[in-house]
Backbone bond lengths (Angstrom), bond angles and torsions (degrees), N, CA, C in turn:
res aa  C-N    CA-C-N  psi(-1)  N-CA   C-N-CA  omega(-1)  CA-C   N-CA-C  phi
1 G - - - 1.450 - - 1.422 109.72 -
2 A 1.387 121.31 -44.16 1.508 123.68 -176.34 1.455 105.54 -62.95
3 Q 1.284 119.15 -43.15 1.607 123.67 -173.57 1.523 103.62 -59.24
4 W 1.408 115.88 -51.49 1.462 121.27 -176.79 1.450 110.37 -54.02
5 M 1.422 117.73 -46.37 1.447 117.62 178.62 1.384 116.79 -67.77
6 N 1.356 121.50 -30.68 1.374 130.87 170.53 1.600 112.40 -56.52
7 N 1.353 108.55 -48.04 1.515 116.44 -175.10 1.691 108.18 -69.25
8 M 1.475 109.01 -33.06 1.353 114.66 -173.79 1.552 106.23 -74.69
9 Q 1.274 121.87 -34.87 1.358 127.58 -175.56 1.545 108.46 -77.20
10 S 1.220 119.89 -28.21 1.416 124.15 -179.14 1.672 109.72 -74.36
11 S 1.307 111.52 -26.18 1.516 114.89 174.46 1.331 115.55 -92.76
12 L 1.307 122.69 -10.29 1.388 127.58 169.77 1.545 112.15 -77.64
13 F 1.373 117.26 140.11 1.407 123.82 176.40 1.529 112.10 62.66
14 K 1.229 112.69 23.42 1.572 118.74 178.22 1.539 104.86 -127.04
15 D 1.411 105.29 129.49 1.553 114.61 -179.60 1.492 107.90 -80.35
16 E 1.346 113.70 129.42 1.384 125.93 172.84 1.526 111.32 -100.64
17 V 1.267 118.94 126.73 1.561 122.07 -177.77 1.636 101.78 -73.42
18 V 1.299 113.31 128.20 1.436 118.53 178.37 1.594 112.88 -114.04
19 Y 1.399 113.86 -20.44 1.379 117.27 172.02 1.530 110.78 -159.86
20 T 1.254 125.30 146.03 1.445 130.21 168.90 1.511 111.61 -135.36
21 K 1.403 109.22 147.26 1.561 111.71 -176.02 1.549 101.90 -145.21
22 M 1.365 120.56 129.34 1.488 120.21 162.58 1.481 111.14 -95.38
23 T 1.284 120.13 117.58 1.378 127.70 -179.08 1.461 106.45 -101.02
24 P 1.390 121.76 166.36 1.536 120.65 177.90 1.540 114.31 -57.80
25 Y 1.387 114.73 -7.33 1.557 116.29 -173.34 1.527 115.49 -124.83
26 Q 1.396 112.34 -17.68 1.404 109.72 -177.45 1.579 112.96 -172.48
27 Y 1.234 117.82 166.05 1.483 118.69 -171.72 1.558 103.01 -105.94
28 I 1.315 113.82 114.78 1.567 119.39 -177.30 1.411 109.43 -93.98
29 T 1.245 123.79 136.03 1.465 133.95 176.74 1.446 110.72 -128.83
30 L 1.391 118.68 127.99 1.394 120.22 170.64 1.539 113.23 -117.10
31 T 1.199 122.60 130.21 1.468 128.63 -175.42 1.451 109.75 -118.98
32 E 1.323 120.40 158.60 1.489 132.77 170.29 1.660 104.86 -133.12
33 R 1.365 104.33 142.52 1.390 109.24 177.26 1.539 107.76 -133.34
34 L 1.288 122.25 130.54 1.470 125.82 171.93 1.371 109.81 -91.25
35 I 1.436 110.10 127.08 1.484 120.41 -175.67 1.520 114.09 -110.18
36 G 1.217 117.41 -6.10 1.477 122.50 173.71 1.516 114.68 160.20
37 R 1.188 118.86 158.21 1.533 119.08 177.08 1.477 116.35 -58.78
38 G 1.285 118.56 138.75 1.329 125.87 -176.52 1.564 117.83 67.21
39 L 1.375 116.89 10.40 1.394 122.38 -178.49 1.594 107.18 -109.41
40 P 1.351 117.42 139.80 1.447 116.76 -178.05 1.593 113.07 -58.84
41 E 1.363 120.27 143.19 1.511 119.82 172.82 1.550 108.46 -63.75
42 I 1.317 113.99 153.29 1.459 126.57 175.96 1.603 107.88 -92.20
43 T 1.238 114.84 114.41 1.548 116.44 176.91 1.541 109.01 -98.87
44 S 1.378 116.83 127.41 1.438 119.59 179.26 1.455 112.02 -121.40
45 L 1.352 116.67 150.69 1.483 120.90 175.70 1.528 108.47 -115.14
46 Y 1.303 116.04 134.19 1.464 125.11 175.35 1.632 107.93 -120.51
47 L 1.219 107.33 134.87 1.588 111.59 177.43 1.600 100.41 -123.48
48 N 1.335 112.42 116.38 1.472 121.30 175.36 1.653 101.28 62.34
49 G 1.170 120.20 37.07 1.483 119.03 174.61 1.562 115.91 81.17
50 R 1.385 114.48 4.42 1.529 120.15 -175.49 1.474 104.59 -107.73
51 L 1.273 119.52 131.22 1.459 124.80 179.83 1.529 106.62 -66.33
52 Q 1.332 116.13 131.70 1.528 122.54 175.68 1.652 108.51 -106.68
53 F 1.185 119.49 -42.66 1.452 120.08 -179.51 1.611 109.53 -159.90
54 S 1.330 116.55 154.35 1.398 124.19 165.19 1.563 107.24 -123.66
55 S 1.311 113.33 137.86 1.477 117.49 -168.08 1.622 109.89 -72.00
56 N 1.241 114.74 -10.33 1.477 113.15 175.81 1.480 118.83 -77.87
57 D 1.345 113.83 -20.72 1.519 119.70 173.37 1.346 121.42 -136.32
58 E 1.396 116.42 9.96 1.478 118.06 -176.92 1.504 111.12 -64.78
59 K 1.297 121.66 -21.81 1.524 119.05 -176.56 1.476 105.31 -67.80
60 I 1.280 121.83 -32.97 1.638 118.79 177.10 1.422 105.36 -58.73
61 Y 1.413 118.29 -58.93 1.577 114.87 -176.66 1.488 111.84 -51.78
62 H 1.305 120.29 -47.32 1.459 121.64 -170.45 1.557 112.59 -77.09
63 H 1.281 117.54 -27.61 1.544 118.01 173.33 1.623 107.65 -65.51
64 Y 1.343 114.06 -48.95 1.441 124.00 179.20 1.496 111.56 -58.42
65 L 1.356 116.94 -33.92 1.507 120.88 -176.27 1.499 103.39 -80.11
66 T 1.354 127.02 -39.11 1.426 122.50 -168.78 1.530 121.11 -107.26
67 F 1.296 114.09 -33.48 1.523 117.81 -174.41 1.532 111.21 -73.58
68 P 1.337 125.85 -36.99 1.448 117.78 -179.82 1.586 113.18 -66.11
69 A 1.282 114.18 -38.35 1.557 118.29 -175.96 1.534 105.62 -69.88
70 L 1.394 117.69 -39.85 1.356 123.16 -177.11 1.552 111.09 -59.26
71 A 1.369 108.53 -46.46 1.547 119.14 -178.84 1.477 109.70 -71.16
72 A 1.241 117.53 -29.76 1.573 116.69 176.26 1.404 116.61 -79.93
73 S 1.412 122.45 -10.11 1.387 130.31 175.08 1.476 111.81 -84.73
74 A 1.315 115.01 142.41 1.507 121.37 179.03 1.405 110.94 -63.86
75 R 1.258 119.83 -37.10 1.461 127.71 178.59 1.452 113.22 -133.37
76 Q 1.464 116.97 158.74 1.489 117.22 174.22 1.433 109.07 -122.34
77 D 1.437 122.27 32.07 1.417 117.37 -164.89 1.623 107.90 -80.20
78 N 1.214 118.55 -42.33 1.641 120.76 178.59 1.504 106.33 -120.48
79 V 1.396 113.85 120.72 1.473 121.95 -179.04 1.583 110.38 -118.60
80 L 1.203 115.14 136.96 1.517 120.35 175.71 1.544 112.38 -110.46
81 V 1.335 116.52 128.78 1.485 123.33 179.77 1.508 106.71 -113.53
82 I 1.232 118.24 124.10 1.440 125.84 172.81 1.670 108.72 -104.55
83 G 1.354 113.10 113.30 1.465 119.99 -175.87 1.575 102.73 87.39
84 G 1.340 117.88 -149.63 1.458 120.94 -176.18 1.385 115.92 69.13
85 G 1.333 121.92 40.80 1.448 119.02 -172.62 1.571 112.00 -79.06
86 D 1.235 118.32 0.89 1.438 124.29 167.21 1.515 114.11 -77.05
87 G 1.310 116.27 -14.69 1.464 117.29 179.63 1.582 114.20 77.17
88 L 1.311 120.05 2.50 1.413 121.32 -172.42 1.540 108.78 -77.74
89 A 1.324 119.33 -34.62 1.460 120.49 174.84 1.501 111.75 -68.51
90 V 1.326 111.63 -42.16 1.508 117.40 -179.38 1.608 109.86 -59.20
91 R 1.351 113.37 -43.19 1.485 118.87 176.86 1.534 110.41 -52.86
92 D 1.336 119.20 -50.86 1.395 123.02 173.12 1.612 119.84 -55.23
93 I 1.299 109.81 -39.03 1.448 120.62 -173.92 1.655 105.82 -71.69
94 L 1.258 111.70 -38.78 1.561 118.55 177.44 1.396 118.15 -56.94
95 Q 1.427 113.76 -26.25 1.573 120.86 173.73 1.397 112.73 -61.82
96 W 1.336 118.71 -24.85 1.510 123.27 179.09 1.472 112.33 -82.83
97 D 1.250 120.66 1.83 1.413 127.32 176.06 1.591 111.28 59.67
98 P 1.296 119.59 53.59 1.558 116.88 -178.10 1.482 105.55 -78.89
99 K 1.380 107.80 169.37 1.480 117.97 178.70 1.623 108.27 -80.76
100 S 1.316 112.93 -35.60 1.500 117.48 179.04 1.515 112.92 -154.79
101 V 1.332 114.63 141.38 1.501 118.19 173.00 1.566 106.03 -119.37
102 T 1.303 123.75 129.45 1.421 127.38 176.22 1.452 102.42 -114.90
103 L 1.488 107.47 132.70 1.467 115.87 -176.06 1.566 103.54 -123.39
104 V 1.261 115.89 133.56 1.461 124.67 173.05 1.532 111.16 -116.90
105 D 1.266 113.86 116.19 1.505 120.24 178.95 1.539 109.18 -143.10
106 L 1.379 110.57 141.38 1.439 120.69 -172.46 1.669 108.87 -60.79
107 D 1.339 111.87 -43.38 1.426 118.22 -160.59 1.539 111.26 -96.84
108 G 1.221 124.89 101.28 1.373 130.28 173.91 1.542 117.68 -59.24
109 D 1.452 110.59 -31.17 1.424 121.12 -179.44 1.561 107.34 -65.53
110 M 1.379 108.82 -45.45 1.606 113.84 178.39 1.380 116.34 -58.19
111 I 1.420 110.74 -44.80 1.551 116.45 177.49 1.516 112.43 -56.79
112 N 1.397 113.74 -46.75 1.432 120.75 -177.38 1.492 114.30 -55.81
113 L 1.478 107.70 -43.03 1.503 113.39 179.04 1.405 115.66 -61.06
114 F 1.340 115.13 -42.78 1.583 121.08 -175.34 1.645 106.09 -87.90
115 A 1.291 117.91 1.71 1.373 116.41 171.53 1.594 110.08 -105.43
116 G 1.315 112.18 10.42 1.582 114.45 -176.21 1.426 114.62 70.98
117 K 1.351 125.32 13.66 1.418 126.00 -174.62 1.461 110.39 -109.02
118 D 1.260 127.11 18.49 1.349 131.90 171.60 1.473 111.41 -81.75
119 A 1.302 122.36 100.59 1.487 127.67 -173.77 1.602 106.99 -58.94
120 L 1.253 119.21 -30.48 1.488 117.71 -177.17 1.502 118.28 -89.05
121 A 1.360 111.73 -11.69 1.522 110.90 176.94 1.537 115.62 -79.65
122 P 1.287 114.81 138.97 1.490 117.58 177.71 1.479 111.50 -52.78
123 E 1.296 117.02 142.27 1.412 121.12 177.30 1.484 116.70 -51.38
124 V 1.393 113.35 -38.93 1.591 117.22 179.63 1.517 109.10 -64.13
125 V 1.305 117.36 -36.78 1.497 125.61 177.77 1.509 108.89 -57.04
126 S 1.317 112.13 -64.26 1.559 118.36 177.93 1.431 111.97 -51.96
127 N 1.233 122.12 -44.40 1.402 121.10 -176.28 1.614 109.02 -65.49
128 T 1.398 116.42 -39.14 1.467 121.89 -177.65 1.553 103.81 -60.62
129 L 1.352 121.19 -46.01 1.373 124.74 -173.59 1.587 112.52 -72.35
130 L 1.253 116.02 -37.05 1.433 125.98 171.49 1.585 113.13 -57.75
131 D 1.344 104.82 -39.29 1.600 107.31 178.22 1.524 109.60 -73.54
132 L 1.385 116.03 -37.16 1.440 118.85 -179.43 1.494 113.77 -60.20
133 N 1.215 117.08 -49.97 1.555 121.49 177.84 1.512 119.11 -86.24
134 N 1.382 114.34 -0.42 1.442 117.51 175.62 1.451 109.84 69.41
135 R 1.377 120.14 25.00 1.547 123.21 -179.74 1.586 109.18 65.63
136 A 1.292 116.75 28.77 1.426 113.07 -172.57 1.490 122.87 -63.13
137 F 1.326 114.77 -22.73 1.431 120.16 171.97 1.533 117.42 -81.04
138 L 1.358 113.81 -3.34 1.526 117.74 177.74 1.464 107.86 -103.42
139 D 1.402 118.35 1.14 1.504 121.84 174.62 1.563 111.83 -69.91
140 P 1.204 119.55 127.37 1.538 123.60 -177.29 1.515 112.65 -60.69
141 R 1.246 115.89 -18.65 1.505 121.10 -178.71 1.579 112.67 -81.72
142 V 1.416 116.22 -4.20 1.457 122.85 -169.62 1.495 102.81 -104.02
143 E 1.325 112.71 126.13 1.515 121.89 170.03 1.412 109.65 -107.26
144 L 1.365 119.91 122.77 1.354 125.20 -179.43 1.512 113.99 -104.88
145 I 1.350 116.40 129.40 1.492 123.22 -173.59 1.524 101.46 -122.74
146 V 1.393 114.41 112.65 1.388 117.85 177.51 1.655 106.99 -94.79
147 G 1.359 120.94 126.57 1.373 128.18 173.03 1.509 112.20 153.39
148 D 1.261 114.72 174.42 1.388 126.35 177.58 1.460 114.78 -51.86
149 A 1.349 125.35 112.39 1.556 124.72 -175.27 1.577 109.12 -58.72
150 F 1.307 117.31 -30.02 1.407 119.60 -175.29 1.630 108.32 -62.11
151 I 1.312 108.36 -47.59 1.548 116.96 179.85 1.512 107.56 -73.92
152 K 1.333 123.57 -49.04 1.459 124.15 -166.72 1.536 108.12 -66.82
153 V 1.358 117.84 -33.22 1.461 120.77 177.84 1.463 115.75 -65.03
154 E 1.322 114.37 -34.59 1.436 122.09 164.70 1.429 117.80 -51.94
155 K 1.355 110.75 -41.32 1.557 117.19 -176.97 1.520 105.41 -75.19
156 L 1.410 120.64 -39.44 1.407 119.39 176.93 1.547 116.74 -56.80
157 V 1.445 111.87 -44.46 1.423 122.23 172.97 1.548 110.47 -58.98
158 S 1.279 122.31 -48.93 1.534 121.28 -178.80 1.563 107.75 -68.36
159 D 1.357 120.22 -27.16 1.450 116.82 174.21 1.532 117.37 -83.96
160 Q 1.335 113.21 5.58 1.431 125.00 176.32 1.522 112.06 57.29
161 R 1.362 114.02 43.30 1.426 119.89 176.68 1.569 107.73 -80.10
162 Y 1.346 113.83 151.83 1.500 117.20 179.89 1.460 102.81 -135.32
163 F 1.400 118.83 152.33 1.484 124.72 -176.97 1.526 106.15 -142.96
164 D 1.383 111.86 137.54 1.376 124.58 176.46 1.465 118.64 -64.33
165 T 1.363 110.92 -37.17 1.500 120.68 177.62 1.549 109.93 -146.54
166 I 1.292 119.35 137.16 1.418 124.04 174.92 1.523 110.04 -117.48
167 I 1.275 113.55 134.96 1.521 120.21 179.89 1.483 103.52 -122.74
168 V 1.386 116.22 128.20 1.407 123.67 178.42 1.596 109.42 -114.53
169 D 1.295 110.79 108.00 1.646 118.76 -173.36 1.515 101.33 -118.63
170 L 1.282 115.18 78.38 1.506 119.43 175.89 1.461 114.52 -108.99
171 P 1.241 127.76 160.53 1.541 131.07 169.73 1.440 107.17 -58.33
172 D 1.355 121.67 154.87 1.468 128.55 173.23 1.633 105.40 -50.37
173 P 1.311 108.15 145.94 1.626 110.41 171.01 1.396 121.31 -75.35
174 S 1.414 112.19 69.22 1.516 119.41 -176.84 1.550 116.03 -98.37
175 H 1.399 109.98 6.39 1.394 116.40 -179.08 1.575 109.87 -144.26
176 P 1.314 114.81 141.51 1.540 117.14 179.09 1.472 110.57 -45.19
177 D 1.256 124.86 -43.84 1.390 131.47 -170.05 1.669 106.24 -62.28
178 I 1.220 115.20 -41.47 1.502 126.42 178.06 1.584 108.12 -79.57
179 S 1.289 120.99 -33.11 1.448 123.89 -172.26 1.679 107.68 -63.95
180 K 1.263 117.16 -24.57 1.438 118.81 -169.57 1.587 108.22 -80.81
181 V 1.280 113.11 -22.08 1.622 117.45 175.19 1.580 109.32 -91.09
182 Y 1.417 115.83 10.21 1.379 116.74 169.38 1.561 110.32 -119.31
183 S 1.290 111.15 21.28 1.570 118.30 -175.26 1.523 114.17 -88.40
184 D 1.266 118.89 166.64 1.491 121.41 179.44 1.565 104.15 -72.44
185 F 1.292 119.43 -29.70 1.594 121.95 -177.74 1.547 103.00 -65.22
186 F 1.330 114.70 -54.84 1.552 113.09 -175.25 1.500 113.33 -61.24
187 Y 1.524 112.75 -42.13 1.481 109.12 176.08 1.456 117.12 -71.57
188 A 1.374 119.31 -14.86 1.379 114.48 168.22 1.516 117.22 -74.79
189 R 1.339 115.41 -25.42 1.515 118.34 170.82 1.552 110.14 -67.75
190 L 1.383 116.16 -40.87 1.392 117.78 176.44 1.581 112.11 -62.48
191 H 1.272 117.78 -29.42 1.372 122.43 179.05 1.473 109.91 -65.92
192 Q 1.383 116.78 -41.15 1.495 121.07 174.10 1.520 112.05 -61.02
193 L 1.289 118.52 -34.68 1.536 124.68 -173.98 1.540 111.58 -72.86
194 L 1.409 112.69 -32.78 1.515 120.97 -170.00 1.578 108.09 -78.51
195 S 1.334 112.46 136.09 1.525 120.10 175.04 1.551 106.27 -65.50
196 G 1.332 111.62 151.20 1.495 114.04 -179.33 1.423 122.42 -58.49
197 D 1.403 115.52 -20.03 1.456 119.70 175.91 1.512 110.90 -112.69
198 G 1.398 116.73 23.42 1.339 117.52 -175.85 1.534 110.19 -98.11
199 A 1.409 116.33 -168.77 1.485 119.88 -179.38 1.469 109.85 -145.14
200 I 1.357 116.12 152.43 1.492 122.37 177.52 1.524 108.79 -120.80
201 A 1.366 116.33 146.33 1.453 119.06 177.86 1.435 108.03 -133.81
202 I 1.372 126.39 136.17 1.386 128.46 -179.02 1.526 112.67 -134.62
203 Q 1.355 113.82 129.05 1.494 116.98 178.29 1.522 106.63 -59.57
204 S 1.324 123.31 133.18 1.444 130.49 -174.59 1.459 120.07 -126.13
205 S 1.226 113.73 26.29 1.514 123.14 169.67 1.454 111.14 69.70
206 S 1.322 119.03 -156.14 1.551 120.17 178.99 1.568 107.42 -97.88
207 P 1.292 110.47 138.34 1.462 116.80 -177.26 1.706 110.35 -81.29
208 Y 1.273 110.51 -8.49 1.369 115.19 -177.44 1.673 110.48 -112.91
209 H 1.264 122.78 -46.76 1.402 122.03 -178.30 1.537 109.69 -82.42
210 T 1.342 122.47 -34.13 1.393 125.06 173.93 1.511 109.16 -120.31
211 K 1.306 117.41 61.41 1.476 118.59 -175.65 1.532 112.59 -62.42
212 E 1.359 119.86 -34.07 1.419 124.30 -175.62 1.622 108.71 -66.68
213 V 1.338 115.75 -35.89 1.429 119.43 -178.28 1.606 103.97 -71.28
214 F 1.260 113.03 -44.86 1.457 113.15 -176.79 1.555 115.59 -58.89
215 I 1.355 113.70 -46.04 1.505 121.02 178.45 1.520 109.60 -65.39
216 S 1.490 118.12 -36.96 1.401 117.89 176.45 1.345 123.80 -60.93
217 I 1.363 110.68 -39.30 1.521 122.24 177.92 1.567 105.31 -61.33
218 G 1.223 118.31 -48.50 1.512 117.70 179.11 1.415 114.77 -57.08
219 K 1.404 116.26 -46.32 1.452 123.96 -177.84 1.525 109.86 -65.77
220 T 1.286 114.84 -40.61 1.351 115.88 -179.31 1.605 118.91 -66.62
221 L 1.376 106.90 -39.42 1.558 111.16 176.22 1.403 109.31 -69.81
222 E 1.272 120.05 -31.45 1.587 122.81 179.85 1.541 102.52 -68.72
223 S 1.255 123.42 -42.72 1.509 125.38 -176.73 1.621 106.78 -58.26
224 A 1.276 116.68 -34.52 1.421 122.09 -170.95 1.496 109.75 -79.85
225 G 1.379 118.00 -0.91 1.461 122.37 176.78 1.471 116.03 101.23
226 F 1.361 118.89 18.65 1.537 120.72 179.01 1.586 105.51 -101.51
227 N 1.345 107.77 146.09 1.575 117.50 158.34 1.486 109.56 -74.11
228 I 1.233 121.48 123.70 1.461 117.97 -171.34 1.531 110.00 -126.44
229 D 1.410 110.00 146.69 1.644 117.63 170.58 1.539 96.82 -134.28
230 Q 1.431 110.34 148.91 1.365 117.75 172.48 1.594 112.44 -120.92
231 Y 1.277 113.53 153.67 1.492 114.07 -173.41 1.541 105.97 -149.69
232 H 1.274 117.42 162.42 1.432 125.03 -179.62 1.619 111.44 -150.49
233 T 1.307 110.63 162.92 1.460 120.83 173.59 1.564 106.10 -161.09
234 N 1.434 107.62 172.69 1.459 113.16 179.88 1.483 111.56 -90.10
235 V 1.253 117.68 127.80 1.459 129.15 165.46 1.494 107.16 -106.61
236 P 1.316 121.72 107.67 1.454 122.34 -171.02 1.484 116.55 -47.93
237 T 1.497 112.69 -42.48 1.380 115.96 -174.01 1.553 109.88 -67.27
238 F 1.384 120.48 -26.14 1.392 123.02 -178.68 1.476 115.21 -113.48
239 G 1.322 118.71 -8.43 1.401 122.10 -171.05 1.636 111.34 79.41
240 E 1.306 119.05 -157.13 1.443 121.80 177.68 1.481 111.23 -59.88
241 W 1.382 115.79 126.99 1.359 124.39 177.74 1.496 114.11 -132.48
242 A 1.447 112.86 152.93 1.420 116.55 -170.46 1.488 116.31 -133.49
243 W 1.240 119.50 154.68 1.471 130.36 173.70 1.471 112.50 -129.08
244 T 1.376 113.11 163.59 1.524 122.64 -176.48 1.516 104.82 -127.87
245 M 1.332 120.47 129.43 1.389 123.42 -179.16 1.607 107.48 -123.70
246 G 1.274 106.48 145.86 1.589 113.30 -176.56 1.487 116.25 -140.09
247 T 1.226 119.05 148.11 1.493 122.20 174.19 1.598 107.48 -123.08
248 K 1.308 118.14 168.33 1.401 116.33 -176.78 1.517 113.43 -98.40
249 R 1.300 114.72 -39.13 1.512 124.07 179.59 1.382 114.00 -141.96
250 G 1.386 117.21 165.41 1.434 118.47 175.09 1.539 112.23 73.98
251 L 1.280 117.22 -140.92 1.516 122.67 -173.44 1.513 106.77 -77.38
252 G 1.313 108.41 141.31 1.491 117.55 167.67 1.489 113.14 -58.99
253 P 1.390 111.90 165.81 1.509 116.42 -179.38 1.441 115.26 -54.75
254 L 1.428 121.02 -53.33 1.324 117.40 -178.76 1.524 116.09 -65.10
255 E 1.249 118.73 -36.95 1.461 122.09 177.22 1.569 106.15 -55.82
256 R 1.420 118.35 -44.64 1.528 116.61 177.21 1.437 111.33 -61.23
257 L 1.258 119.05 -41.94 1.516 120.53 -179.02 1.451 111.13 -63.09
258 K 1.305 120.34 -39.20 1.459 121.17 -178.88 1.555 109.44 -67.54
259 L 1.331 120.45 -28.11 1.436 118.20 176.73 1.547 112.90 -66.99
260 M 1.265 114.79 -20.09 1.420 120.20 -178.24 1.549 116.62 -77.89
261 D 1.357 113.37 -19.19 1.506 127.13 -174.42 1.479 105.83 -59.36
């Protein structure tokens, strides 16, 4: 009995790798953790060894990323997502019944995995991911653009596309290739794409552990011509986490939300 208990305890709270994939851009690892009998397993995504989400609390993160900006926008008809290749932000945006959601992500293999279209992924893994994002990438309103956001956003500008809400769900700017999509140049392009009465939201790292990153994102968005507000909450997996929201003209994001009370 004692040995069985020891074996049971060793499997609890321990991540078991259920799928890995090396894409041209990153190393994807999916894990599951058993936390107790009768309780759902926790699915986690790691990119290049860095945790991106855990299924037990990712909804906190994604609600805070998407809902305030959508609420601060005059309309939610056409929404742009930069990054978010797991489909979880798109899942939440679709709850607002938009006419279209356009997602730009660098890694087509990541999108295929979370669309249930990775031929090498075990069926149980594909079904778990489809349940997590509520089959967001299979929705006919969703347009998927695979490529470098820095380049693809230029194309959207030249095509004179406009979006009511823009959501930026990118990894932290820990590498030069990522830093360019946290630049005032890139934010200025997003400024051109955003409707005059729309709002933008950007994941902004930890306001405590990476305070300089958090402050820098706010200042950079402001320098690109946005009225900004920053906010944060506790996501148990990550601790305190932050987002930056911006509007083009008129009232700032927080003032707009206060009018809705």
